[in-house]
NULUM-673335 format. One line per 8 residues: number of its first residue (from 0); their letters; for each residue x, y, z of C-alpha. Coordinates in Angstrom, 3 decimals. Each point is the difference from the previous one (the first is absolute). Layout:
# residues N
NUM = a = X/Y/Z; ...
//
This chain:
# residues 685
0 = mkklslfi = 129.816/53.983/123.481; -3.021/0.111/-2.330; -0.789/3.752/0.768; 3.528/1.049/-0.566; 0.290/-1.616/-3.303; -3.284/1.451/-0.814; 1.246/3.465/1.119; 3.081/-0.629/-1.998
8 = ftallail = -1.735/-0.870/-3.361; -2.409/3.106/0.617; 2.932/2.259/0.416; 2.001/-1.374/-3.078; -3.334/0.211/-2.150; -0.441/3.539/1.049; 3.553/0.678/-1.119; -0.517/-1.840/-2.889
16 = tisgnaqv = -2.717/2.077/-1.119; 1.330/3.178/1.024; 3.085/-0.797/-2.148; -2.243/-1.010/-2.940; -2.084/3.067/0.120; 2.981/2.438/0.190; 1.513/-2.007/-3.207; -3.936/0.507/-1.528
24 = npvkwefk = 1.127/1.362/-3.797; -3.511/0.398/-1.762; 1.252/2.016/-2.880; 2.787/-1.588/-2.579; 1.873/2.787/-2.028; 1.307/-0.615/-3.322; 2.008/2.967/-1.744; 0.348/0.180/-3.780
32 = tvkindsi = 1.712/2.561/-2.091; -1.839/0.799/-3.535; 1.879/2.043/-2.585; -2.305/2.871/-1.611; 2.615/1.577/-2.568; 3.523/0.697/0.156; 0.149/2.545/2.951; -3.187/-1.205/1.737
40 = aelqfvak = -0.761/-2.977/2.167; -2.979/-1.159/2.268; 0.575/-1.675/3.435; -2.867/-2.603/0.842; -0.711/-0.791/3.556; -2.063/-2.635/-0.359; -1.857/-1.453/3.531; -2.005/-3.035/0.112
48 = idnkwhly = -1.974/-0.014/3.165; -1.138/-3.085/1.773; -3.607/-1.310/0.220; -2.231/2.481/2.134; 2.777/2.414/0.968; 0.064/3.803/-1.722; 3.014/2.079/-0.239; -1.038/3.854/0.500
56 = aqqhtgme = 0.652/2.421/-3.011; 2.527/3.189/-0.265; -3.113/2.596/0.563; -2.695/-0.665/2.398; -1.735/1.480/2.957; 0.098/-2.638/2.163; 1.862/-0.628/3.236; 2.091/-2.991/-1.592
64 = lplvftfk = 3.637/0.735/-1.197; 0.100/1.048/-3.659; 2.466/-1.649/-2.190; 3.112/2.001/-0.644; 2.629/-0.509/-2.419; 3.323/1.687/0.781; 3.033/-0.049/-2.613; 3.286/0.269/0.767
72 = nssdfkli = 1.748/2.897/-1.781; 2.292/-0.557/-3.314; 1.640/1.898/-2.810; -1.177/-3.141/-2.113; -3.727/0.915/-0.156; -2.581/2.522/0.602; -3.564/-0.665/1.178; -2.815/1.010/-2.524
80 = gnvlepkp = -3.246/0.732/2.099; -1.145/-2.041/2.956; -0.625/-3.355/0.601; -3.248/-1.145/-1.900; -2.373/-2.304/1.179; -3.715/-1.096/-1.366; -3.088/0.635/1.406; -0.218/-1.408/3.221
88 = kvsydpvy = -2.857/-1.714/1.971; -1.581/2.598/2.256; -1.581/-0.685/3.939; -1.709/2.195/1.832; -0.109/-0.457/3.911; -2.857/1.757/1.724; 1.483/-0.623/3.543; 3.307/1.951/-0.770
96 = sdtskyyv = -1.589/2.150/-2.840; 2.800/-1.075/-2.389; 0.344/-0.951/-3.422; 2.705/-2.639/-0.887; 1.314/-1.106/-3.606; 1.862/-3.139/-0.114; 0.388/-2.820/-2.291; -0.483/-3.620/-0.089
104 = kgvtfkqk = 1.284/-3.269/-1.902; 3.054/1.990/-1.644; 0.813/3.170/-1.371; 2.863/1.879/-2.278; 1.345/3.162/1.049; 2.032/1.939/-2.633; 2.587/2.953/-0.061; 1.760/0.871/-2.925
112 = iqiktnkp = 3.459/1.544/-0.259; 2.154/1.659/-2.194; 3.625/-1.629/-0.663; 3.332/2.257/0.427; 2.443/-2.543/-1.003; 0.693/-2.618/-2.125; 1.185/-2.623/2.083; -1.765/-2.300/2.117
120 = felkgdls = -0.808/0.903/3.607; -1.988/-1.311/2.973; -2.664/2.285/1.283; -0.948/-0.639/3.547; -2.497/1.077/2.632; -2.817/-0.827/2.921; -3.320/-0.164/-0.428; -2.114/-0.112/3.410
128 = gqacidgk = -3.957/-0.474/0.687; -2.365/-2.278/1.650; -1.766/-3.025/-0.887; -3.559/-0.818/2.362; -2.229/-3.175/0.143; -2.967/-0.166/2.311; 1.280/2.908/2.369; 3.586/-1.388/0.114
136 = cvpidrkf = 2.636/2.122/-1.914; 3.459/-0.351/-0.831; 2.429/2.547/-0.913; 1.879/-0.432/-3.681; 3.427/0.776/-0.146; 2.463/-0.917/-2.530; 2.859/1.099/-2.180; -0.296/0.043/-3.639
144 = qfsvsgfe = 2.652/-0.263/-2.530; -0.490/0.054/-3.905; 2.693/-0.807/-2.504; -0.111/2.603/-2.792; 1.647/-0.665/-3.578; -0.100/-0.051/-3.526; 0.472/3.844/-0.641; 3.409/0.049/-1.607
152 = nlnpapvq = -1.348/1.873/-2.703; -0.527/2.881/2.439; 2.168/3.068/-0.394; 0.035/1.288/3.575; 0.577/3.945/-0.902; -0.433/2.560/2.366; -3.590/1.324/0.326; -0.102/3.644/-0.321
160 = naevtste = -2.414/2.023/1.935; -2.828/1.568/-2.029; 0.240/3.850/0.475; -2.829/1.134/2.323; -1.827/3.189/-0.810; -1.449/0.840/3.044; 1.895/1.228/3.253; -1.876/-2.792/2.069
168 = vkelpsqd = -1.730/-3.194/-0.603; -2.296/-1.641/2.189; 0.125/-3.670/1.526; -2.938/-1.926/0.062; -3.324/1.388/1.232; -1.484/-0.922/3.001; 1.389/-3.717/0.364; -1.372/-0.805/3.521
176 = ikntettk = -3.442/-0.008/-0.566; -2.235/-1.705/2.675; -3.303/-1.185/-0.676; -2.352/0.949/2.828; -3.122/-1.574/-1.666; -1.123/-2.400/2.377; -3.290/-1.626/-1.378; 0.142/-3.555/-1.922
184 = eepkkgte = 0.244/-0.005/-3.280; -2.092/-2.287/-2.361; 2.044/-2.590/-1.666; 1.247/0.846/-3.464; -2.090/-2.178/-2.486; 0.572/1.963/-3.083; 2.638/-1.948/-1.262; -1.544/-3.255/0.318
192 = eslwkffi = -3.589/1.574/-1.313; 2.154/1.546/-2.807; 1.668/-3.477/-0.934; -3.603/-1.893/0.451; -1.676/2.767/-2.643; 3.016/-0.520/-2.276; -0.406/-3.989/0.229; -3.646/0.374/-0.784
200 = tavlgglv = 0.741/2.462/-2.875; 2.556/-2.609/-1.506; -2.435/-2.622/0.188; -2.655/1.983/-1.797; 3.244/1.120/-2.611; 0.400/-3.823/-0.500; -3.929/-0.374/-0.865; -0.055/2.476/-2.546
208 = gllmpcvf = 3.326/-1.513/-1.417; -2.179/-3.340/-0.039; -2.460/1.828/-2.316; 2.703/1.253/-2.577; -0.497/-1.227/-3.477; 3.486/-2.197/0.113; -1.475/-1.826/3.269; -3.660/-0.338/0.213
216 = pmipmtvs = -0.266/-2.485/-3.441; 2.654/-2.076/1.929; -1.959/-1.084/3.054; -2.410/-2.332/-2.207; 2.930/-1.568/-1.318; 1.924/-0.167/3.387; -2.774/-1.849/1.383; -0.707/-2.503/-2.654
224 = yfvklkek = 3.400/-1.358/0.287; -0.613/-0.517/3.753; -3.411/-1.237/-0.394; 1.766/-2.736/-2.296; 2.312/-1.401/3.058; -3.357/-1.106/1.621; 1.157/-1.090/3.799; 3.186/2.162/-0.137
232 = akfyaiif = -1.715/3.066/-1.273; -0.276/2.049/3.508; 3.013/-0.993/0.838; 2.092/1.556/-3.081; -2.174/2.843/-0.041; 1.096/1.111/3.667; 3.702/-0.733/-1.348; -1.158/2.262/-3.280
240 = glsivlif = -1.242/2.610/2.525; 3.119/-0.093/2.666; 2.016/0.243/-3.042; -1.325/3.043/-1.400; 0.419/1.621/3.605; 3.553/-1.301/0.146; 1.018/1.434/-3.367; -1.525/3.226/1.365
248 = limgigls = 1.456/0.022/3.425; 3.517/-0.644/-1.748; -0.678/3.645/-2.028; -0.867/1.449/3.573; 3.216/-1.061/1.741; 2.119/1.166/-2.684; -1.844/3.327/0.204; 0.054/0.339/3.594
256 = aifgpefa = 3.946/-0.731/-0.373; 0.062/3.027/-2.529; -2.707/2.253/1.647; 0.788/-0.283/3.760; -1.235/2.418/2.615; 2.893/2.310/-0.470; -1.081/0.564/-3.440; -3.063/1.707/1.019
264 = ntlsthwf = 1.558/3.382/0.819; 1.300/-0.090/-3.278; -3.199/-0.975/-1.681; -1.798/2.641/1.858; 2.337/2.991/-0.723; 2.787/-0.781/-3.123; -1.252/1.222/-3.189; 1.716/-3.070/-2.003
272 = pnilfaii = -2.088/-3.161/1.324; -3.395/2.161/0.023; 0.554/1.067/-3.838; 1.310/-3.593/-0.778; -3.391/-1.018/1.338; -2.097/2.268/-1.510; 1.756/-0.975/-3.358; -0.763/-3.617/0.627
280 = fiifaisl = -3.858/0.622/0.897; -0.085/1.868/-3.471; 1.256/-2.958/-1.709; -2.169/-2.223/1.763; -2.936/2.068/-1.007; 0.988/0.087/-3.563; 0.656/-4.084/-0.188; -3.519/-0.118/1.428
288 = lgyfeial = -1.829/2.190/-2.580; 1.349/-2.458/-2.372; 2.730/1.977/-1.878; 2.467/-2.572/0.557; 0.750/-3.095/2.316; 2.528/-0.509/2.675; 1.173/-3.715/-0.309; 2.429/-2.234/1.315
296 = psswvnks = 2.550/-1.703/-2.631; -2.220/-3.093/-1.522; 2.800/-2.089/0.713; -0.286/0.230/3.975; -3.873/-0.990/-0.811; 1.078/-3.033/-2.442; 2.201/-1.416/2.201; -2.598/0.169/3.358
304 = akmenrgg = -2.337/-1.685/-2.487; 2.139/-2.862/-0.601; 0.546/-0.295/3.622; -3.548/-0.980/0.598; 0.187/-3.205/-2.025; 1.941/-1.158/3.090; -3.289/-0.446/2.044; -0.129/-0.321/3.504
312 = iigvffma = 0.406/2.615/2.393; 3.076/1.353/-2.099; -2.385/0.366/-2.895; -2.836/1.708/1.740; 2.408/2.648/1.241; 1.073/0.731/-3.451; -3.086/-0.048/-1.210; -0.654/3.010/2.523
320 = ltlvlvsf = 3.067/1.391/-1.067; -1.050/-0.021/-3.706; -3.268/1.824/0.798; 1.791/2.840/2.043; 2.214/0.467/-3.084; -2.646/0.022/-2.403; -1.839/2.379/1.755; 2.922/2.285/0.596
328 = sctlpiag = -1.234/2.438/-2.852; -3.624/0.314/1.985; 0.990/-0.315/3.668; 3.224/1.802/-0.018; -1.570/3.337/0.297; -2.354/-0.643/2.918; 2.835/-2.469/1.969; 2.567/2.787/-0.877
336 = tvalnsag = -2.401/2.745/1.478; -0.217/-2.114/3.276; 3.837/-0.237/-0.021; 0.618/3.623/-0.440; -2.493/0.893/2.590; 1.840/-2.292/2.559; 3.434/1.312/-0.806; 1.125/2.246/2.881
344 = gsffkpii = -2.036/-1.651/2.689; 0.757/-2.718/2.454; 2.159/-3.010/-0.951; -2.964/-2.187/-0.180; -2.275/2.371/-2.077; 1.073/-1.223/-3.607; -0.214/-3.461/1.382; -3.509/0.568/1.184
352 = gmlgfslg = -1.041/1.774/-3.071; 1.040/-2.853/-2.193; -1.219/-2.486/2.281; -3.434/2.026/-0.428; 0.132/0.160/-3.397; 0.702/-3.676/-0.581; -2.800/-1.175/2.157; -2.327/2.086/-2.035
360 = iavpftif = 1.009/-2.182/-3.229; 1.201/-3.386/1.357; -3.409/-0.394/2.475; -2.784/0.171/-2.770; 1.815/-2.384/-2.218; 0.417/-2.392/3.319; -3.900/0.592/0.646; -1.057/-0.937/-3.387
368 = affpgmlk = 2.200/-3.159/-0.365; -1.823/-0.919/3.162; -3.209/0.973/-1.195; -0.044/-0.234/-3.880; -3.584/0.588/-0.157; 0.412/3.532/0.634; 1.615/0.698/-3.117; -3.793/0.022/-1.103
376 = slpksggw = -0.452/3.294/1.944; 3.128/1.967/-1.684; -0.640/2.619/-2.900; 1.044/-0.940/-3.201; 3.425/1.739/-1.165; -0.729/3.000/-1.874; 0.538/3.808/-0.639; -0.707/0.630/3.544
384 = mntmkvvl = 3.226/-1.190/1.036; 1.843/2.500/-2.473; -2.397/2.701/1.427; 1.595/-0.572/3.809; 3.592/0.002/-1.560; -0.807/3.579/-1.497; -1.596/1.149/3.105; 2.915/-0.985/2.050
392 = afielafa = 2.269/1.724/-2.609; -1.551/3.377/0.845; 0.067/-0.707/3.657; 4.017/-0.738/-0.219; 0.144/3.136/-1.771; -1.672/2.248/2.771; 2.181/-1.684/2.422; 3.189/0.659/-1.746
400 = lkfintpd = -0.272/3.749/0.599; -0.063/-0.800/3.774; 3.710/-1.153/-0.490; 0.841/3.284/-2.055; -1.616/2.084/2.893; 2.103/-0.987/2.515; 3.537/1.141/-1.191; -2.069/2.898/-1.412
408 = qtyhwgll = -0.816/1.058/3.472; 3.235/-1.190/1.377; 2.310/1.737/-2.317; -2.317/3.163/-0.730; -0.116/-0.507/-3.832; -3.407/1.608/-0.159; -0.970/-2.467/-2.910; -3.294/-1.294/1.275
416 = drevylai = -1.710/2.668/2.103; -3.362/-1.219/1.355; -2.406/1.171/-2.898; 2.609/-1.645/-2.739; -0.188/-3.067/1.900; -4.106/0.186/0.048; 0.134/1.009/-3.645; 1.714/-2.927/-0.794
424 = wivifslm = -2.326/-2.597/2.162; -3.243/1.659/-1.500; 1.333/-0.536/-3.488; 1.428/-3.490/0.842; -3.385/-1.100/1.584; -2.007/1.649/-2.516; 1.539/-1.961/-2.623; -0.910/-3.281/1.893
432 = glyllgki = -3.660/1.050/0.447; -0.031/0.701/-3.993; 1.909/-3.469/-0.379; -2.725/-1.669/2.132; -2.598/1.271/-2.225; 1.746/-0.954/-3.159; 0.927/3.141/-1.287; 3.930/-1.123/0.043
440 = rfphddem = 1.298/-3.344/-0.823; 3.181/-1.516/0.320; 2.367/-2.643/-2.135; -1.775/-3.041/1.467; -3.819/1.363/0.547; -2.955/-1.788/-1.817; -2.586/1.633/-1.832; -2.559/-1.184/2.670
448 = pvqnswfr = -2.781/2.342/0.540; 0.779/1.503/3.339; -3.643/0.678/0.777; -0.056/-3.894/0.645; 2.155/0.409/3.178; -2.262/1.527/3.324; 2.838/-0.110/2.120; 2.437/2.028/-2.608
456 = fflsiatf = -2.739/2.370/-0.296; -0.329/0.595/3.941; 3.877/0.025/0.193; -0.061/3.126/-2.352; -2.346/1.571/2.117; 2.461/-0.530/3.034; 2.742/1.184/-2.062; -1.614/3.113/-1.438
464 = sfvmylip = -1.350/1.059/3.639; 3.647/-0.581/1.289; 1.013/2.631/-2.784; -2.972/2.354/1.204; 1.491/-0.313/3.595; 3.488/0.842/-1.082; -0.821/3.198/-1.967; -0.920/2.323/3.024
472 = gmwgaplk = 3.507/-0.727/0.959; 1.217/2.065/-2.948; -1.028/3.247/1.916; 1.164/-1.094/3.587; -2.463/-2.716/1.156; 1.499/-1.957/2.494; -0.752/-3.453/-1.247; 0.590/-2.105/3.092
480 = misgwlpp = -0.971/-3.280/-0.821; 3.111/0.049/-2.436; 2.236/2.858/1.717; 2.953/-2.161/1.285; 0.393/-1.157/-4.243; 0.216/3.973/-0.708; 2.572/2.599/0.056; -0.658/2.493/3.064
488 = attqdfdv = -2.697/2.342/-0.428; 2.717/2.702/0.604; 1.399/-1.039/-3.855; -3.415/1.449/-1.220; 0.340/3.262/-2.146; -3.571/0.884/-0.163; -2.070/-0.495/3.377; -3.296/1.371/0.024
496 = nrnveeei = 0.022/-0.273/3.584; 3.172/1.885/0.693; -0.518/3.736/-0.183; 3.219/1.968/0.241; -1.340/2.790/2.197; -1.366/-2.832/2.457; 3.605/-1.066/0.280; 1.790/3.204/0.870
504 = lnlkdfik = -2.620/0.560/2.668; 0.530/-3.356/1.242; 3.813/0.577/0.211; -0.547/3.203/1.652; -2.212/-1.730/2.602; 2.435/-2.997/0.729; 2.829/2.536/0.372; -2.337/2.108/2.109
512 = knkisgge = -1.151/-2.803/2.300; 3.550/-1.562/0.275; 1.697/2.854/1.558; 1.134/-0.127/3.573; -2.481/0.630/2.448; 1.109/2.700/2.590; 2.124/3.236/-0.684; 0.190/1.764/-3.325
520 = tsstetem = -0.072/-2.213/-2.936; 1.932/2.475/-2.502; 3.063/-2.556/-0.255; -1.401/-2.960/1.148; -1.934/-1.441/-3.189; 0.325/-3.387/-1.233; 2.549/-0.844/-2.438; -0.953/-0.648/-3.769
528 = pkyaatlh = 0.054/-3.695/-0.900; 3.314/-0.627/-1.641; -0.037/-2.314/-3.127; -3.671/1.040/-0.397; 0.641/1.140/-3.984; 0.355/-3.992/-0.891; -1.823/-1.474/2.942; -3.793/0.496/1.229
536 = lpsgikgy = -2.499/-1.147/2.399; -3.517/-1.297/-0.998; -3.363/1.452/0.838; 1.157/3.697/1.024; 2.033/-1.526/3.048; 2.851/2.240/0.680; 3.208/-1.220/1.529; 3.500/-0.725/-0.846
544 = fdydqalr = 2.775/-2.558/-1.736; 2.790/0.414/2.188; 0.058/-1.892/3.223; 2.508/2.595/1.882; -2.000/2.876/-1.316; -3.327/-1.360/1.199; 1.616/-0.912/3.498; 1.220/3.363/0.042
552 = vakklnkp = -3.119/1.779/-0.581; -1.862/-2.381/2.245; 2.159/1.255/2.666; -0.823/3.339/-0.598; -3.716/-0.328/-0.157; -0.071/-2.493/2.934; -2.100/-2.533/-2.138; 0.635/-3.799/-0.524
560 = lfvdftgh = 1.667/-1.140/-3.283; -2.227/-2.020/-2.288; 2.947/-2.182/-1.807; -1.470/-1.770/-3.172; 2.386/-2.384/-1.832; -1.041/-0.235/-3.771; 1.204/-0.455/-3.382; -0.910/0.847/-3.413
568 = gctncrnv = -0.579/-3.605/-1.180; -1.947/-1.088/3.102; -3.460/-0.485/-0.930; -1.274/-0.815/3.427; 1.298/3.278/0.973; -2.197/1.557/-2.931; -2.894/-1.941/1.618; 0.259/1.435/3.490
576 = enavwtdr = 0.281/3.409/-1.033; -3.007/-0.241/-2.069; -2.177/-1.672/2.064; 0.958/1.201/3.748; 1.820/3.069/-0.826; -2.792/1.590/-1.880; -2.380/-0.199/3.185; -0.603/3.264/1.123
584 = kiknlfne = 0.622/-0.886/3.795; 3.457/-1.467/-0.879; 1.065/3.020/-2.054; -0.899/2.603/2.715; 1.851/-2.103/2.488; 2.913/0.108/-2.549; -0.107/3.769/-0.709; -0.963/1.417/3.496
592 = efvlvsly = 1.920/-2.497/2.721; 2.619/-1.829/-1.596; 3.290/1.218/-2.143; 0.003/-2.604/-3.030; 3.018/-1.532/-1.692; -0.208/-2.163/-2.827; 3.305/-1.683/-0.213; 0.331/-1.817/-3.774
600 = vddktivl = 2.545/-2.671/0.324; 0.136/-0.899/-3.868; 0.624/3.308/-1.481; 3.098/-0.102/-2.180; 0.668/3.550/-1.145; -0.532/2.886/2.640; 3.308/0.945/1.610; 0.034/1.010/3.534
608 = dpedqikd = 1.018/3.673/0.908; 3.457/-0.096/1.565; -1.670/0.683/3.480; -2.350/-2.940/-0.296; 2.734/-2.485/-0.910; 0.963/-2.788/2.795; 2.569/-2.626/0.525; -1.044/-3.821/0.229
616 = qdgemitm = 1.707/-2.078/2.640; 3.014/-0.670/-1.809; 0.608/3.918/-0.420; -0.933/-0.065/-3.528; -2.034/3.248/-1.374; -3.488/-0.421/-1.212; -0.520/2.515/-2.547; -3.224/-1.339/-1.333
624 = lgkknsfi = -3.517/0.633/1.552; -1.338/-3.404/-1.039; 2.954/-1.594/1.844; -0.189/1.940/2.969; -3.660/-0.763/0.257; 0.630/-3.440/-0.203; 2.780/-0.222/2.487; -2.276/1.842/2.408
632 = entvfnmn = -2.471/-2.507/-0.143; 2.441/-3.131/0.079; 2.207/1.285/2.740; -2.018/2.450/2.333; -3.446/-1.511/-0.310; 1.179/-3.691/-0.672; -2.487/-0.400/-2.775; 0.139/-0.427/-3.929
640 = slpcyfiv = -3.743/-0.404/-0.974; -1.868/2.258/-1.867; -2.442/1.821/0.781; 1.088/0.272/3.824; -0.942/3.112/2.222; 0.950/0.972/3.159; -0.846/3.063/2.452; 2.969/1.348/1.280
648 = didgsila = 0.820/2.454/3.155; 2.265/3.180/-0.568; 2.779/-1.796/1.721; -0.339/-3.022/-2.744; -1.295/-2.513/2.182; -3.036/-2.205/-1.198; -3.645/0.824/1.639; -1.386/-2.491/-2.252
656 = gpkeyeln = 0.467/-2.261/-2.915; 0.904/-1.691/-1.877; -3.729/-0.234/-2.104; 0.814/-1.259/-3.434; -2.961/-0.654/-2.761; -3.417/1.043/1.304; -3.159/0.848/-2.007; -1.930/0.325/2.985
664 = vdkylkfl = -0.893/3.497/0.589; -1.091/-0.094/3.792; 3.199/-2.332/1.226; 2.216/2.561/-1.997; -1.668/3.046/2.042; 0.731/-1.655/3.074; 3.322/-0.831/-0.470; 0.501/3.761/-0.838
672 = ekglaefq = -1.970/0.724/3.418; 1.680/-2.010/2.116; 3.574/1.193/-1.364; -1.456/3.656/0.678; -1.336/-1.137/3.681; 3.632/-1.559/0.589; 1.393/3.459/-1.252; -2.200/1.915/2.111
680 = kkhak = 0.612/-1.944/3.259; 3.530/0.320/-0.455; 0.199/3.670/-0.389; -2.870/0.487/2.545; 0.847/2.896/2.552
//
């Protein structure tokens, strides 16, 4: 009887276990509709993933099931593009030689739709995928439904089809791309490293702000206040420091709400924010020179100062707020520089920037409150503080040019050719050197003999040395140390390294080498690159600027295609071109073994020839070169970073890549050799 009972109990337990497993639901979904404007809405698929579980992404090369969204057809709306997903985690499995992309904890997928009716409606569909934990996987299958309303102002007029000038419009090229790369990729640490560097830079900015004339003299006054509190001095000093951090963090959170990650593309390509930021930098510089002060209303400062009298934690908080408000005129140019450089990054970048800046100011105040004897080692306030302000003003003027250069290249205005840009920098830093030598003075400078400051003297030597470094760039020197900040060398009007006759010979040699081998070559020469009147490749490298043309030529020549996703405003792209592409081995491989195509994803002006136009996934015509290149990178190669490099076979399949920012010539060379070897192995007879 006992054995029978034990058997029944075990069976029931097994049945309950199976039943429980069948009902496992590790991913909880929430569906939100967000109105963008009077005709566009955004559908948000918010997934909350149970602890230790992971949900697989839409695009990956692993064996697991990808996430798929299926929408029920309706005349009430039209899909705009694909379902967008954030960057997933990546895991490589050496056993199966595949790479999986997945999400943990939570993720939000977004799909934009165009509304075609002013009446409320329900949007329905299905999603399917797979979630796993420790080798155990469950299917994700469920229906979704969105309630769409609030578009009463929409005028649902029939949409007229645009006139098409060509008789044939191509669909999306090479959609079925498979990555044959089987080696394990190193984890991507660029984002984390850049955030750490940005944080350290922000801390240094805070320390510089501490030395400004409206902040530095307040250190002994603030410390003396805490010393009077005796046994509570350290406690309130910590509260004071934390209050400064909190105030700047609130600013950072506000900036994150304004400059979220979706702002990155707008900042990197659109002319308006770049010109606006350049104007702001120039205003900051004029303020630092002493011609006027940027100050908050005095009533704000007075109200905050009155609140200090309340004492206790609240009083200390308002004491910190008063410090921030009073120092606004000095610290804003520095804090503003940190804030503007955080725009367009990740959501946390502005927060990290303000955290670093606030720590640079708050920590020294707190340390001096703990150890007031250290105040004796501080230098006395004086003219050196204004010197720092003026030096920062010159640097901000130089940085302002970078914001002007980005839209100048993107829209092909032609305002800042490389030698014009360098000429302005040479003048700015020459004036800075003359200022440090005492030859130029500004409104707040005193008449202290400059020869008394050895640091100022050596700083002037460094400044003029930098000017001497810049001067050869006027005649085409590469200036690799700062090449990422400069316009591309192709904008240089006069370059002693560029010989017209040599260029003609190189072009003839390029055409000769790239004839199809075997048989007569009279009608099989490579095509002349389209859009080359506006776009150029650096370092004498030859190539193309349209993906379809380059792939067609690669097929004719039976050569692998090197795909370079780049941008006019991409600093890292210029760094790679100047540090890596100038290497003789790299150049020889590009010109002899590959067909190279540079795809500018941020170009705003070049209109595609009718035969080069394609349709997006919604059937809409893409008529601009920049949009086509961006569309190809996002949908064909499933990437959105710059720079980004692939080696592609003549059938459009990927041989190697993606390779992103890489300044090591040997590693870059191995990447090229690997793609070439894969191509040769694939086409060996």
